[in-house]
Residue, then its C-alpha position, 0 to 999 in steps of 0.5 A: x533448586x532447579x527441581x523446585x516446582x515454583x522455579x519450574x513454574x516461573x521458568x515455564x511462565x517466562x517462556x510462554x510470555x516470550x512466545x506470546x511477545x514474539x507472536x504479537x510482534x509478527x501479528x502487529x506487522x501484518x495488521x500494520x500492512x492491512x491498516x495502511x495497505x502497503x503495496x510495492x508498485x513496479x513501473x516498467x517500460x515508461x513513466x506513470x502518472x498518479x494525479x499530478x505525480x509522475x514516476x519514472x520506471x523503478x519500484x515504489x511504495x503505496x500506502x494509505x496515510x494515517x488519516x480519518x478519511x482513509x483515502x489519502x494515498x502516500x507514494x514513497x520511494x522503494x525504501x520508504x525514505x522519501x515521500x514523493x507525493x500524497x494524493x487524495x483518492x475516492x472509493x473505488x468498488x470491484x465485484x471480485x476479490x483477488x489475491x494480489x494487488x491490482x492496478x488499473x490504468x486509464x486508456x490514454x492516447x499513444x505516446x502519452x504517459x500511462x495514468x493510474x486509475x485505481x488500486x486494489x489491495x489483495x483481498x478487498x472489494x474496495x480500492x482507491x480511485x484517482x481523479x484528475x482535474x481537466x488540465x491533468x486529464x489522462x484522456x488529454x494526454x497529460x505529461x506528454 
């Protein structure tokens, strides 16, 4: 029975379908990261501010919410079990693409909390810029 050409064809077809399914699982993970731009942010040396959210030293996950405007940033704990904050951002543009995530900070007075100004995902010239209202302005030393 195993020498039956029909059996061999069906066995080969089943193996091919299995490989395609397995490849699809890995491809969808890559696309998911690119869609939501999931990025791990490591905070060292002291807390930082992202709009009205303050992050103590540690690891956090930033990603875009699944929303129509594509500029809503969600901040999670390192395991993505707890949503810490949601921040509305605006598009930011850069001239050169990098192969790593890039974080830019506002210049703040000595002794005040560092404030995240922009976040760029690897391979993109567009990123997310964080605005601050006057009462939270990094230039005013918010959070100190």
